[in-house]
PDB file of N, CA, C, O and CB in Angstrom:
ATOM      1  N   MET A   1       7.465 -31.593  -4.571  1.00  0.00           N
ATOM      2  CA  MET A   1       6.202 -31.289  -5.205  1.00  0.00           C
ATOM      3  C   MET A   1       6.282 -29.873  -5.771  1.00  0.00           C
ATOM      4  O   MET A   1       6.536 -28.927  -5.024  1.00  0.00           O
ATOM      5  CB  MET A   1       5.018 -31.436  -4.202  1.00  0.00           C
ATOM      6  N   ALA A   2       6.075 -29.716  -7.047  1.00  0.00           N
ATOM      7  CA  ALA A   2       6.127 -28.410  -7.693  1.00  0.00           C
ATOM      8  C   ALA A   2       4.788 -27.695  -7.491  1.00  0.00           C
ATOM      9  O   ALA A   2       3.721 -28.287  -7.651  1.00  0.00           O
ATOM     10  CB  ALA A   2       6.457 -28.553  -9.209  1.00  0.00           C
ATOM     11  N   SER A   3       4.868 -26.443  -7.144  1.00  0.00           N
ATOM     12  CA  SER A   3       3.630 -25.687  -6.949  1.00  0.00           C
ATOM     13  C   SER A   3       3.207 -25.031  -8.262  1.00  0.00           C
ATOM     14  O   SER A   3       4.031 -24.596  -9.067  1.00  0.00           O
ATOM     15  CB  SER A   3       3.807 -24.616  -5.842  1.00  0.00           C
ATOM     16  N   VAL A   4       1.911 -24.979  -8.438  1.00  0.00           N
ATOM     17  CA  VAL A   4       1.347 -24.365  -9.639  1.00  0.00           C
ATOM     18  C   VAL A   4       1.092 -22.893  -9.325  1.00  0.00           C
ATOM     19  O   VAL A   4       0.474 -22.584  -8.306  1.00  0.00           O
ATOM     20  CB  VAL A   4       0.024 -25.093 -10.099  1.00  0.00           C
ATOM     21  N   PRO A   5       1.554 -21.979 -10.180  1.00  0.00           N
ATOM     22  CA  PRO A   5       1.334 -20.557  -9.893  1.00  0.00           C
ATOM     23  C   PRO A   5      -0.153 -20.203  -9.956  1.00  0.00           C
ATOM     24  O   PRO A   5      -0.889 -20.705 -10.806  1.00  0.00           O
ATOM     25  CB  PRO A   5       2.125 -19.683 -10.882  1.00  0.00           C
ATOM     26  N   PHE A   6      -0.571 -19.347  -9.057  1.00  0.00           N
ATOM     27  CA  PHE A   6      -1.965 -18.910  -9.000  1.00  0.00           C
ATOM     28  C   PHE A   6      -2.156 -17.778 -10.002  1.00  0.00           C
ATOM     29  O   PHE A   6      -1.382 -16.821 -10.024  1.00  0.00           O
ATOM     30  CB  PHE A   6      -2.362 -18.454  -7.553  1.00  0.00           C
ATOM     31  N   VAL A   7      -3.191 -17.894 -10.829  1.00  0.00           N
ATOM     32  CA  VAL A   7      -3.492 -16.869 -11.828  1.00  0.00           C
ATOM     33  C   VAL A   7      -4.933 -16.413 -11.609  1.00  0.00           C
ATOM     34  O   VAL A   7      -5.872 -17.196 -11.752  1.00  0.00           O
ATOM     35  CB  VAL A   7      -3.279 -17.411 -13.295  1.00  0.00           C
ATOM     36  N   TRP A   8      -5.093 -15.136 -11.261  1.00  0.00           N
ATOM     37  CA  TRP A   8      -6.422 -14.620 -10.944  1.00  0.00           C
ATOM     38  C   TRP A   8      -7.400 -14.794 -12.091  1.00  0.00           C
ATOM     39  O   TRP A   8      -8.532 -15.223 -11.868  1.00  0.00           O
ATOM     40  CB  TRP A   8      -6.335 -13.164 -10.572  1.00  0.00           C
ATOM     41  N   SER A   9      -6.999 -14.476 -13.301  1.00  0.00           N
ATOM     42  CA  SER A   9      -7.932 -14.565 -14.435  1.00  0.00           C
ATOM     43  C   SER A   9      -8.449 -15.989 -14.619  1.00  0.00           C
ATOM     44  O   SER A   9      -9.624 -16.182 -14.933  1.00  0.00           O
ATOM     45  CB  SER A   9      -7.252 -14.086 -15.727  1.00  0.00           C
ATOM     46  N   GLU A  10      -7.590 -16.987 -14.428  1.00  0.00           N
ATOM     47  CA  GLU A  10      -8.025 -18.382 -14.539  1.00  0.00           C
ATOM     48  C   GLU A  10      -8.996 -18.746 -13.409  1.00  0.00           C
ATOM     49  O   GLU A  10      -9.991 -19.434 -13.635  1.00  0.00           O
ATOM     50  CB  GLU A  10      -6.804 -19.327 -14.517  1.00  0.00           C
ATOM     51  N   TYR A  11      -8.698 -18.282 -12.202  1.00  0.00           N
ATOM     52  CA  TYR A  11      -9.569 -18.547 -11.057  1.00  0.00           C
ATOM     53  C   TYR A  11     -10.949 -17.930 -11.281  1.00  0.00           C
ATOM     54  O   TYR A  11     -11.968 -18.579 -11.044  1.00  0.00           O
ATOM     55  CB  TYR A  11      -8.942 -17.996  -9.760  1.00  0.00           C
ATOM     56  N   LEU A  12     -10.980 -16.673 -11.740  1.00  0.00           N
ATOM     57  CA  LEU A  12     -12.255 -16.007 -11.971  1.00  0.00           C
ATOM     58  C   LEU A  12     -13.069 -16.718 -13.042  1.00  0.00           C
ATOM     59  O   LEU A  12     -14.285 -16.857 -12.907  1.00  0.00           O
ATOM     60  CB  LEU A  12     -12.027 -14.559 -12.366  1.00  0.00           C
ATOM     61  N   ASN A  13     -12.414 -17.165 -14.098  1.00  0.00           N
ATOM     62  CA  ASN A  13     -13.118 -17.920 -15.147  1.00  0.00           C
ATOM     63  C   ASN A  13     -13.631 -19.250 -14.616  1.00  0.00           C
ATOM     64  O   ASN A  13     -14.765 -19.632 -14.904  1.00  0.00           O
ATOM     65  CB  ASN A  13     -12.193 -18.162 -16.349  1.00  0.00           C
ATOM     66  N   ALA A  14     -12.821 -19.953 -13.852  1.00  0.00           N
ATOM     67  CA  ALA A  14     -13.207 -21.266 -13.330  1.00  0.00           C
ATOM     68  C   ALA A  14     -14.379 -21.168 -12.350  1.00  0.00           C
ATOM     69  O   ALA A  14     -15.212 -22.072 -12.289  1.00  0.00           O
ATOM     70  CB  ALA A  14     -12.013 -21.928 -12.645  1.00  0.00           C
ATOM     71  N   THR A  15     -14.446 -20.085 -11.592  1.00  0.00           N
ATOM     72  CA  THR A  15     -15.506 -19.923 -10.592  1.00  0.00           C
ATOM     73  C   THR A  15     -16.661 -19.060 -11.090  1.00  0.00           C
ATOM     74  O   THR A  15     -17.605 -18.779 -10.352  1.00  0.00           O
ATOM     75  CB  THR A  15     -14.934 -19.317  -9.332  1.00  0.00           C
ATOM     76  N   ARG A  16     -16.573 -18.645 -12.351  1.00  0.00           N
ATOM     77  CA  ARG A  16     -17.586 -17.763 -12.951  1.00  0.00           C
ATOM     78  C   ARG A  16     -17.796 -16.523 -12.088  1.00  0.00           C
ATOM     79  O   ARG A  16     -18.927 -16.120 -11.818  1.00  0.00           O
ATOM     80  CB  ARG A  16     -18.925 -18.515 -13.133  1.00  0.00           C
ATOM     81  N   SER A  17     -16.695 -15.932 -11.666  1.00  0.00           N
ATOM     82  CA  SER A  17     -16.709 -14.750 -10.806  1.00  0.00           C
ATOM     83  C   SER A  17     -16.155 -13.557 -11.559  1.00  0.00           C
ATOM     84  O   SER A  17     -15.656 -13.688 -12.677  1.00  0.00           O
ATOM     85  CB  SER A  17     -15.900 -14.995  -9.519  1.00  0.00           C
ATOM     86  N   TRP A  18     -16.246 -12.407 -10.944  1.00  0.00           N
ATOM     87  CA  TRP A  18     -15.626 -11.213 -11.499  1.00  0.00           C
ATOM     88  C   TRP A  18     -15.002 -10.437 -10.345  1.00  0.00           C
ATOM     89  O   TRP A  18     -15.459 -10.543  -9.207  1.00  0.00           O
ATOM     90  CB  TRP A  18     -16.663 -10.336 -12.284  1.00  0.00           C
ATOM     91  N   PRO A  19     -13.979  -9.671 -10.626  1.00  0.00           N
ATOM     92  CA  PRO A  19     -13.291  -8.953  -9.548  1.00  0.00           C
ATOM     93  C   PRO A  19     -14.092  -7.740  -9.075  1.00  0.00           C
ATOM     94  O   PRO A  19     -14.864  -7.148  -9.829  1.00  0.00           O
ATOM     95  CB  PRO A  19     -11.902  -8.509 -10.013  1.00  0.00           C
ATOM     96  N   VAL A  20     -13.892  -7.397  -7.834  1.00  0.00           N
ATOM     97  CA  VAL A  20     -14.481  -6.182  -7.283  1.00  0.00           C
ATOM     98  C   VAL A  20     -13.687  -5.007  -7.848  1.00  0.00           C
ATOM     99  O   VAL A  20     -12.460  -5.086  -7.915  1.00  0.00           O
ATOM    100  CB  VAL A  20     -14.469  -6.189  -5.700  1.00  0.00           C
ATOM    101  N   PRO A  21     -14.338  -3.929  -8.252  1.00  0.00           N
ATOM    102  CA  PRO A  21     -13.589  -2.802  -8.801  1.00  0.00           C
ATOM    103  C   PRO A  21     -12.681  -2.178  -7.744  1.00  0.00           C
ATOM    104  O   PRO A  21     -13.035  -2.150  -6.565  1.00  0.00           O
ATOM    105  CB  PRO A  21     -14.548  -1.746  -9.361  1.00  0.00           C
ATOM    106  N   PRO A  22     -11.526  -1.684  -8.149  1.00  0.00           N
ATOM    107  CA  PRO A  22     -10.587  -1.074  -7.190  1.00  0.00           C
ATOM    108  C   PRO A  22     -11.208   0.053  -6.373  1.00  0.00           C
ATOM    109  O   PRO A  22     -10.789   0.295  -5.240  1.00  0.00           O
ATOM    110  CB  PRO A  22      -9.378  -0.545  -7.924  1.00  0.00           C
ATOM    111  N   SER A  23     -12.184   0.737  -6.921  1.00  0.00           N
ATOM    112  CA  SER A  23     -12.808   1.847  -6.191  1.00  0.00           C
ATOM    113  C   SER A  23     -13.507   1.378  -4.912  1.00  0.00           C
ATOM    114  O   SER A  23     -13.738   2.177  -4.005  1.00  0.00           O
ATOM    115  CB  SER A  23     -13.813   2.563  -7.091  1.00  0.00           C
ATOM    116  N   ALA A  24     -13.843   0.090  -4.836  1.00  0.00           N
ATOM    117  CA  ALA A  24     -14.485  -0.431  -3.627  1.00  0.00           C
ATOM    118  C   ALA A  24     -13.534  -0.429  -2.440  1.00  0.00           C
ATOM    119  O   ALA A  24     -13.982  -0.457  -1.294  1.00  0.00           O
ATOM    120  CB  ALA A  24     -15.001  -1.842  -3.870  1.00  0.00           C
ATOM    121  N   PHE A  25     -12.238  -0.395  -2.691  1.00  0.00           N
ATOM    122  CA  PHE A  25     -11.246  -0.424  -1.630  1.00  0.00           C
ATOM    123  C   PHE A  25     -10.585   0.930  -1.416  1.00  0.00           C
ATOM    124  O   PHE A  25      -9.641   1.045  -0.635  1.00  0.00           O
ATOM    125  CB  PHE A  25     -10.200  -1.457  -1.937  1.00  0.00           C
ATOM    126  N   SER A  26     -11.064   1.930  -2.090  1.00  0.00           N
ATOM    127  CA  SER A  26     -10.447   3.246  -2.041  1.00  0.00           C
ATOM    128  C   SER A  26     -10.851   3.997  -0.786  1.00  0.00           C
ATOM    129  O   SER A  26     -12.034   4.052  -0.449  1.00  0.00           O
ATOM    130  CB  SER A  26     -10.820   4.050  -3.272  1.00  0.00           C
ATOM    131  N   ALA A  27      -9.889   4.571  -0.094  1.00  0.00           N
ATOM    132  CA  ALA A  27     -10.194   5.415   1.062  1.00  0.00           C
ATOM    133  C   ALA A  27     -10.937   6.656   0.600  1.00  0.00           C
ATOM    134  O   ALA A  27     -11.731   7.219   1.354  1.00  0.00           O
ATOM    135  CB  ALA A  27      -8.902   5.807   1.824  1.00  0.00           C
ATOM    136  N   ALA A  28     -10.691   7.091  -0.630  1.00  0.00           N
ATOM    137  CA  ALA A  28     -11.392   8.254  -1.169  1.00  0.00           C
ATOM    138  C   ALA A  28     -12.880   7.975  -1.300  1.00  0.00           C
ATOM    139  O   ALA A  28     -13.695   8.887  -1.156  1.00  0.00           O
ATOM    140  CB  ALA A  28     -10.811   8.652  -2.527  1.00  0.00           C
ATOM    141  N   GLY A  29     -13.248   6.723  -1.571  1.00  0.00           N
ATOM    142  CA  GLY A  29     -14.652   6.357  -1.676  1.00  0.00           C
ATOM    143  C   GLY A  29     -15.377   6.550  -0.363  1.00  0.00           C
ATOM    144  O   GLY A  29     -16.553   6.915  -0.352  1.00  0.00           O
ATOM    145  N   ILE A  30     -14.699   6.312   0.740  1.00  0.00           N
ATOM    146  CA  ILE A  30     -15.288   6.504   2.068  1.00  0.00           C
ATOM    147  C   ILE A  30     -15.423   7.990   2.363  1.00  0.00           C
ATOM    148  O   ILE A  30     -16.437   8.429   2.904  1.00  0.00           O
ATOM    149  CB  ILE A  30     -14.432   5.813   3.158  1.00  0.00           C
ATOM    150  N   ALA A  31     -14.410   8.761   2.011  1.00  0.00           N
ATOM    151  CA  ALA A  31     -14.421  10.193   2.303  1.00  0.00           C
ATOM    152  C   ALA A  31     -15.528  10.919   1.546  1.00  0.00           C
ATOM    153  O   ALA A  31     -15.968  11.982   1.983  1.00  0.00           O
ATOM    154  CB  ALA A  31     -13.073  10.808   1.960  1.00  0.00           C
ATOM    155  N   ARG A  32     -15.989  10.373   0.423  1.00  0.00           N
ATOM    156  CA  ARG A  32     -17.033  11.023  -0.358  1.00  0.00           C
ATOM    157  C   ARG A  32     -18.397  10.943   0.304  1.00  0.00           C
ATOM    158  O   ARG A  32     -19.288  11.724  -0.031  1.00  0.00           O
ATOM    159  CB  ARG A  32     -17.102  10.411  -1.725  1.00  0.00           C
ATOM    160  N   GLN A  33     -18.578  10.029   1.222  1.00  0.00           N
ATOM    161  CA  GLN A  33     -19.861   9.911   1.892  1.00  0.00           C
ATOM    162  C   GLN A  33     -20.061  11.110   2.813  1.00  0.00           C
ATOM    163  O   GLN A  33     -19.173  11.456   3.592  1.00  0.00           O
ATOM    164  CB  GLN A  33     -19.951   8.586   2.685  1.00  0.00           C
ATOM    165  N   VAL A  34     -21.207  11.729   2.723  1.00  0.00           N
ATOM    166  CA  VAL A  34     -21.492  12.914   3.528  1.00  0.00           C
ATOM    167  C   VAL A  34     -22.159  12.483   4.826  1.00  0.00           C
ATOM    168  O   VAL A  34     -23.138  11.736   4.815  1.00  0.00           O
ATOM    169  CB  VAL A  34     -22.390  13.918   2.752  1.00  0.00           C
ATOM    170  N   SER A  35     -21.630  12.954   5.928  1.00  0.00           N
ATOM    171  CA  SER A  35     -22.200  12.656   7.235  1.00  0.00           C
ATOM    172  C   SER A  35     -22.899  13.900   7.753  1.00  0.00           C
ATOM    173  O   SER A  35     -22.364  15.004   7.645  1.00  0.00           O
ATOM    174  CB  SER A  35     -21.109  12.172   8.232  1.00  0.00           C
ATOM    175  N   LEU A  36     -24.086  13.731   8.313  1.00  0.00           N
ATOM    176  CA  LEU A  36     -24.794  14.864   8.901  1.00  0.00           C
ATOM    177  C   LEU A  36     -24.327  15.151  10.318  1.00  0.00           C
ATOM    178  O   LEU A  36     -24.696  16.171  10.900  1.00  0.00           O
ATOM    179  CB  LEU A  36     -26.287  14.608   8.895  1.00  0.00           C
ATOM    180  N   PHE A  37     -23.507  14.245  10.885  1.00  0.00           N
ATOM    181  CA  PHE A  37     -22.942  14.469  12.203  1.00  0.00           C
ATOM    182  C   PHE A  37     -21.753  15.418  12.082  1.00  0.00           C
ATOM    183  O   PHE A  37     -20.944  15.290  11.162  1.00  0.00           O
ATOM    184  CB  PHE A  37     -22.519  13.130  12.859  1.00  0.00           C
ATOM    185  N   ARG A  38     -21.646  16.364  13.003  1.00  0.00           N
ATOM    186  CA  ARG A  38     -20.547  17.323  12.994  1.00  0.00           C
ATOM    187  C   ARG A  38     -19.792  17.253  14.320  1.00  0.00           C
ATOM    188  O   ARG A  38     -20.392  17.100  15.384  1.00  0.00           O
ATOM    189  CB  ARG A  38     -21.072  18.759  12.738  1.00  0.00           C
ATOM    190  N   ARG A  39     -18.470  17.368  14.238  1.00  0.00           N
ATOM    191  CA  ARG A  39     -17.636  17.331  15.433  1.00  0.00           C
ATOM    192  C   ARG A  39     -18.096  18.417  16.406  1.00  0.00           C
ATOM    193  O   ARG A  39     -18.305  19.567  16.019  1.00  0.00           O
ATOM    194  CB  ARG A  39     -16.137  17.516  15.068  1.00  0.00           C
ATOM    195  N   GLY A  40     -18.249  18.033  17.668  1.00  0.00           N
ATOM    196  CA  GLY A  40     -18.674  18.973  18.703  1.00  0.00           C
ATOM    197  C   GLY A  40     -20.174  19.004  18.925  1.00  0.00           C
ATOM    198  O   GLY A  40     -20.630  19.578  19.914  1.00  0.00           O
ATOM    199  N   ALA A  41     -20.949  18.410  18.045  1.00  0.00           N
ATOM    200  CA  ALA A  41     -22.405  18.398  18.203  1.00  0.00           C
ATOM    201  C   ALA A  41     -22.787  17.546  19.410  1.00  0.00           C
ATOM    202  O   ALA A  41     -22.108  16.568  19.723  1.00  0.00           O
ATOM    203  CB  ALA A  41     -23.096  17.863  16.921  1.00  0.00           C
ATOM    204  N   LYS A  42     -23.851  17.909  20.073  1.00  0.00           N
ATOM    205  CA  LYS A  42     -24.337  17.177  21.242  1.00  0.00           C
ATOM    206  C   LYS A  42     -25.489  16.275  20.837  1.00  0.00           C
ATOM    207  O   LYS A  42     -26.259  16.599  19.933  1.00  0.00           O
ATOM    208  CB  LYS A  42     -24.776  18.147  22.361  1.00  0.00           C
ATOM    209  N   LEU A  43     -25.599  15.136  21.517  1.00  0.00           N
ATOM    210  CA  LEU A  43     -26.711  14.223  21.290  1.00  0.00           C
ATOM    211  C   LEU A  43     -26.979  13.420  22.541  1.00  0.00           C
ATOM    212  O   LEU A  43     -26.180  13.431  23.477  1.00  0.00           O
ATOM    213  CB  LEU A  43     -26.425  13.293  20.107  1.00  0.00           C
ATOM    214  N   GLU A  44     -28.098  12.724  22.563  1.00  0.00           N
ATOM    215  CA  GLU A  44     -28.427  11.843  23.679  1.00  0.00           C
ATOM    216  C   GLU A  44     -27.906  10.454  23.368  1.00  0.00           C
ATOM    217  O   GLU A  44     -28.044   9.970  22.245  1.00  0.00           O
ATOM    218  CB  GLU A  44     -29.958  11.814  23.946  1.00  0.00           C
ATOM    219  N   ALA A  45     -27.308   9.812  24.361  1.00  0.00           N
ATOM    220  CA  ALA A  45     -26.778   8.463  24.168  1.00  0.00           C
ATOM    221  C   ALA A  45     -27.105   7.609  25.389  1.00  0.00           C
ATOM    222  O   ALA A  45     -27.061   8.082  26.525  1.00  0.00           O
ATOM    223  CB  ALA A  45     -25.244   8.498  23.919  1.00  0.00           C
ATOM    224  N   VAL A  46     -27.428   6.363  25.138  1.00  0.00           N
ATOM    225  CA  VAL A  46     -27.708   5.420  26.222  1.00  0.00           C
ATOM    226  C   VAL A  46     -26.382   5.004  26.848  1.00  0.00           C
ATOM    227  O   VAL A  46     -25.439   4.654  26.138  1.00  0.00           O
ATOM    228  CB  VAL A  46     -28.502   4.170  25.705  1.00  0.00           C
ATOM    229  N   ASP A  47     -26.311   5.042  28.165  1.00  0.00           N
ATOM    230  CA  ASP A  47     -25.118   4.636  28.899  1.00  0.00           C
ATOM    231  C   ASP A  47     -24.915   3.133  28.717  1.00  0.00           C
ATOM    232  O   ASP A  47     -25.813   2.345  29.015  1.00  0.00           O
ATOM    233  CB  ASP A  47     -25.235   5.004  30.411  1.00  0.00           C
ATOM    234  N   ALA A  48     -23.743   2.734  28.231  1.00  0.00           N
ATOM    235  CA  ALA A  48     -23.474   1.318  27.974  1.00  0.00           C
ATOM    236  C   ALA A  48     -23.443   0.493  29.261  1.00  0.00           C
ATOM    237  O   ALA A  48     -23.804  -0.683  29.253  1.00  0.00           O
ATOM    238  CB  ALA A  48     -22.152   1.166  27.235  1.00  0.00           C
ATOM    239  N   ARG A  49     -23.014   1.105  30.362  1.00  0.00           N
ATOM    240  CA  ARG A  49     -22.937   0.367  31.642  1.00  0.00           C
ATOM    241  C   ARG A  49     -24.281   0.269  32.352  1.00  0.00           C
ATOM    242  O   ARG A  49     -24.542  -0.676  33.096  1.00  0.00           O
ATOM    243  CB  ARG A  49     -21.934   1.033  32.568  1.00  0.00           C
ATOM    244  N   ASN A  50     -25.139   1.281  32.104  1.00  0.00           N
ATOM    245  CA  ASN A  50     -26.450   1.301  32.750  1.00  0.00           C
ATOM    246  C   ASN A  50     -27.477   1.771  31.718  1.00  0.00           C
ATOM    247  O   ASN A  50     -27.736   2.969  31.609  1.00  0.00           O
ATOM    248  CB  ASN A  50     -26.451   2.233  34.022  1.00  0.00           C
ATOM    249  N   PRO A  51     -28.058   0.846  30.965  1.00  0.00           N
ATOM    250  CA  PRO A  51     -28.972   1.211  29.876  1.00  0.00           C
ATOM    251  C   PRO A  51     -30.202   2.013  30.311  1.00  0.00           C
ATOM    252  O   PRO A  51     -30.911   2.548  29.458  1.00  0.00           O
ATOM    253  CB  PRO A  51     -29.428  -0.027  29.188  1.00  0.00           C
ATOM    254  N   ALA A  52     -30.467   2.109  31.607  1.00  0.00           N
ATOM    255  CA  ALA A  52     -31.598   2.898  32.079  1.00  0.00           C
ATOM    256  C   ALA A  52     -31.275   4.396  32.038  1.00  0.00           C
ATOM    257  O   ALA A  52     -32.180   5.225  32.123  1.00  0.00           O
ATOM    258  CB  ALA A  52     -31.985   2.475  33.505  1.00  0.00           C
ATOM    259  N   LEU A  53     -30.000   4.742  31.909  1.00  0.00           N
ATOM    260  CA  LEU A  53     -29.588   6.147  31.881  1.00  0.00           C
ATOM    261  C   LEU A  53     -29.370   6.632  30.450  1.00  0.00           C
ATOM    262  O   LEU A  53     -28.813   5.924  29.611  1.00  0.00           O
ATOM    263  CB  LEU A  53     -28.308   6.343  32.702  1.00  0.00           C
ATOM    264  N   VAL A  54     -29.817   7.840  30.202  1.00  0.00           N
ATOM    265  CA  VAL A  54     -29.557   8.506  28.932  1.00  0.00           C
ATOM    266  C   VAL A  54     -28.718   9.730  29.267  1.00  0.00           C
ATOM    267  O   VAL A  54     -29.105  10.546  30.103  1.00  0.00           O
ATOM    268  CB  VAL A  54     -30.899   8.895  28.169  1.00  0.00           C
ATOM    269  N   ARG A  55     -27.574   9.852  28.614  1.00  0.00           N
ATOM    270  CA  ARG A  55     -26.633  10.931  28.927  1.00  0.00           C
ATOM    271  C   ARG A  55     -26.417  11.833  27.717  1.00  0.00           C
ATOM    272  O   ARG A  55     -26.734  11.474  26.583  1.00  0.00           O
ATOM    273  CB  ARG A  55     -25.291  10.354  29.400  1.00  0.00           C
ATOM    274  N   VAL A  56     -25.869  13.013  27.992  1.00  0.00           N
ATOM    275  CA  VAL A  56     -25.463  13.905  26.917  1.00  0.00           C
ATOM    276  C   VAL A  56     -24.093  13.443  26.441  1.00  0.00           C
ATOM    277  O   VAL A  56     -23.196  13.203  27.248  1.00  0.00           O
ATOM    278  CB  VAL A  56     -25.436  15.408  27.384  1.00  0.00           C
ATOM    279  N   ALA A  57     -23.939  13.320  25.137  1.00  0.00           N
ATOM    280  CA  ALA A  57     -22.668  12.895  24.553  1.00  0.00           C
ATOM    281  C   ALA A  57     -22.271  13.912  23.479  1.00  0.00           C
ATOM    282  O   ALA A  57     -23.087  14.714  23.025  1.00  0.00           O
ATOM    283  CB  ALA A  57     -22.772  11.443  23.951  1.00  0.00           C
ATOM    284  N   THR A  58     -21.003  13.853  23.090  1.00  0.00           N
ATOM    285  CA  THR A  58     -20.464  14.774  22.093  1.00  0.00           C
ATOM    286  C   THR A  58     -19.877  13.987  20.936  1.00  0.00           C
ATOM    287  O   THR A  58     -19.221  12.968  21.149  1.00  0.00           O
ATOM    288  CB  THR A  58     -19.397  15.699  22.715  1.00  0.00           C
ATOM    289  N   ILE A  59     -20.104  14.447  19.720  1.00  0.00           N
ATOM    290  CA  ILE A  59     -19.488  13.829  18.546  1.00  0.00           C
ATOM    291  C   ILE A  59     -18.018  14.206  18.551  1.00  0.00           C
ATOM    292  O   ILE A  59     -17.678  15.381  18.409  1.00  0.00           O
ATOM    293  CB  ILE A  59     -20.189  14.283  17.212  1.00  0.00           C
ATOM    294  N   ALA A  60     -17.143  13.224  18.714  1.00  0.00           N
ATOM    295  CA  ALA A  60     -15.704  13.462  18.718  1.00  0.00           C
ATOM    296  C   ALA A  60     -15.155  13.506  17.300  1.00  0.00           C
ATOM    297  O   ALA A  60     -14.234  14.269  17.009  1.00  0.00           O
ATOM    298  CB  ALA A  60     -14.986  12.384  19.527  1.00  0.00           C
ATOM    299  N   ASP A  61     -15.725  12.678  16.409  1.00  0.00           N
ATOM    300  CA  ASP A  61     -15.279  12.637  15.017  1.00  0.00           C
ATOM    301  C   ASP A  61     -16.328  11.910  14.190  1.00  0.00           C
ATOM    302  O   ASP A  61     -17.054  11.061  14.709  1.00  0.00           O
ATOM    303  CB  ASP A  61     -13.889  11.942  14.888  1.00  0.00           C
ATOM    304  N   ALA A  62     -16.409  12.236  12.919  1.00  0.00           N
ATOM    305  CA  ALA A  62     -17.333  11.569  12.014  1.00  0.00           C
ATOM    306  C   ALA A  62     -16.660  11.425  10.658  1.00  0.00           C
ATOM    307  O   ALA A  62     -16.272  12.416  10.038  1.00  0.00           O
ATOM    308  CB  ALA A  62     -18.672  12.351  11.893  1.00  0.00           C
ATOM    309  N   VAL A  63     -16.524  10.171  10.198  1.00  0.00           N
ATOM    310  CA  VAL A  63     -15.930   9.884   8.891  1.00  0.00           C
ATOM    311  C   VAL A  63     -16.837   8.886   8.187  1.00  0.00           C
ATOM    312  O   VAL A  63     -16.985   7.749   8.636  1.00  0.00           O
ATOM    313  CB  VAL A  63     -14.459   9.325   9.027  1.00  0.00           C
ATOM    314  N   GLY A  64     -17.435   9.307   7.096  1.00  0.00           N
ATOM    315  CA  GLY A  64     -18.339   8.424   6.368  1.00  0.00           C
ATOM    316  C   GLY A  64     -19.486   7.993   7.257  1.00  0.00           C
ATOM    317  O   GLY A  64     -20.197   8.832   7.809  1.00  0.00           O
ATOM    318  N   ARG A  65     -19.670   6.689   7.399  1.00  0.00           N
ATOM    319  CA  ARG A  65     -20.754   6.158   8.232  1.00  0.00           C
ATOM    320  C   ARG A  65     -20.316   5.932   9.668  1.00  0.00           C
ATOM    321  O   ARG A  65     -21.130   5.521  10.495  1.00  0.00           O
ATOM    322  CB  ARG A  65     -21.272   4.859   7.649  1.00  0.00           C
ATOM    323  N   GLN A  66     -19.056   6.186   9.990  1.00  0.00           N
ATOM    324  CA  GLN A  66     -18.554   5.948  11.336  1.00  0.00           C
ATOM    325  C   GLN A  66     -18.600   7.229  12.161  1.00  0.00           C
ATOM    326  O   GLN A  66     -18.210   8.299  11.693  1.00  0.00           O
ATOM    327  CB  GLN A  66     -17.125   5.397  11.285  1.00  0.00           C
ATOM    328  N   VAL A  67     -19.083   7.102  13.398  1.00  0.00           N
ATOM    329  CA  VAL A  67     -19.184   8.242  14.298  1.00  0.00           C
ATOM    330  C   VAL A  67     -18.547   7.862  15.622  1.00  0.00           C
ATOM    331  O   VAL A  67     -18.900   6.843  16.215  1.00  0.00           O
ATOM    332  CB  VAL A  67     -20.663   8.682  14.495  1.00  0.00           C
ATOM    333  N   LYS A  68     -17.607   8.682  16.090  1.00  0.00           N
ATOM    334  CA  LYS A  68     -16.975   8.447  17.385  1.00  0.00           C
ATOM    335  C   LYS A  68     -17.635   9.383  18.386  1.00  0.00           C
ATOM    336  O   LYS A  68     -17.647  10.600  18.206  1.00  0.00           O
ATOM    337  CB  LYS A  68     -15.416   8.675  17.325  1.00  0.00           C
ATOM    338  N   VAL A  69     -18.187   8.791  19.445  1.00  0.00           N
ATOM    339  CA  VAL A  69     -18.929   9.550  20.458  1.00  0.00           C
ATOM    340  C   VAL A  69     -18.134   9.543  21.750  1.00  0.00           C
ATOM    341  O   VAL A  69     -17.616   8.503  22.158  1.00  0.00           O
ATOM    342  CB  VAL A  69     -20.356   8.958  20.682  1.00  0.00           C
ATOM    343  N   SER A  70     -18.035  10.712  22.405  1.00  0.00           N
ATOM    344  CA  SER A  70     -17.363  10.794  23.700  1.00  0.00           C
ATOM    345  C   SER A  70     -18.339  11.353  24.723  1.00  0.00           C
ATOM    346  O   SER A  70     -19.411  11.843  24.367  1.00  0.00           O
ATOM    347  CB  SER A  70     -16.081  11.676  23.617  1.00  0.00           C
ATOM    348  N   GLN A  71     -17.970  11.279  25.979  1.00  0.00           N
ATOM    349  CA  GLN A  71     -18.859  11.765  27.064  1.00  0.00           C
ATOM    350  C   GLN A  71     -18.919  13.261  27.104  1.00  0.00           C
ATOM    351  O   GLN A  71     -19.613  13.829  27.947  1.00  0.00           O
ATOM    352  CB  GLN A  71     -18.397  11.249  28.418  1.00  0.00           C
TER     353      GLN A  71
END
């Protein structure tokens, strides 16, 4: 059985779709987002093991919308 080569432009036309711009996958696009969280800043965080406790936590890292919190 001979396989038919896949052609993106034909697929997009057949499905009436359009490609996502390359900038949507760019790591630089993520870095441009400004985060108000700063490394070393303190905040209150609910303890995952005991939700009745609120503890002091520290921002370990912040990149775009992602924030890494440590104890």
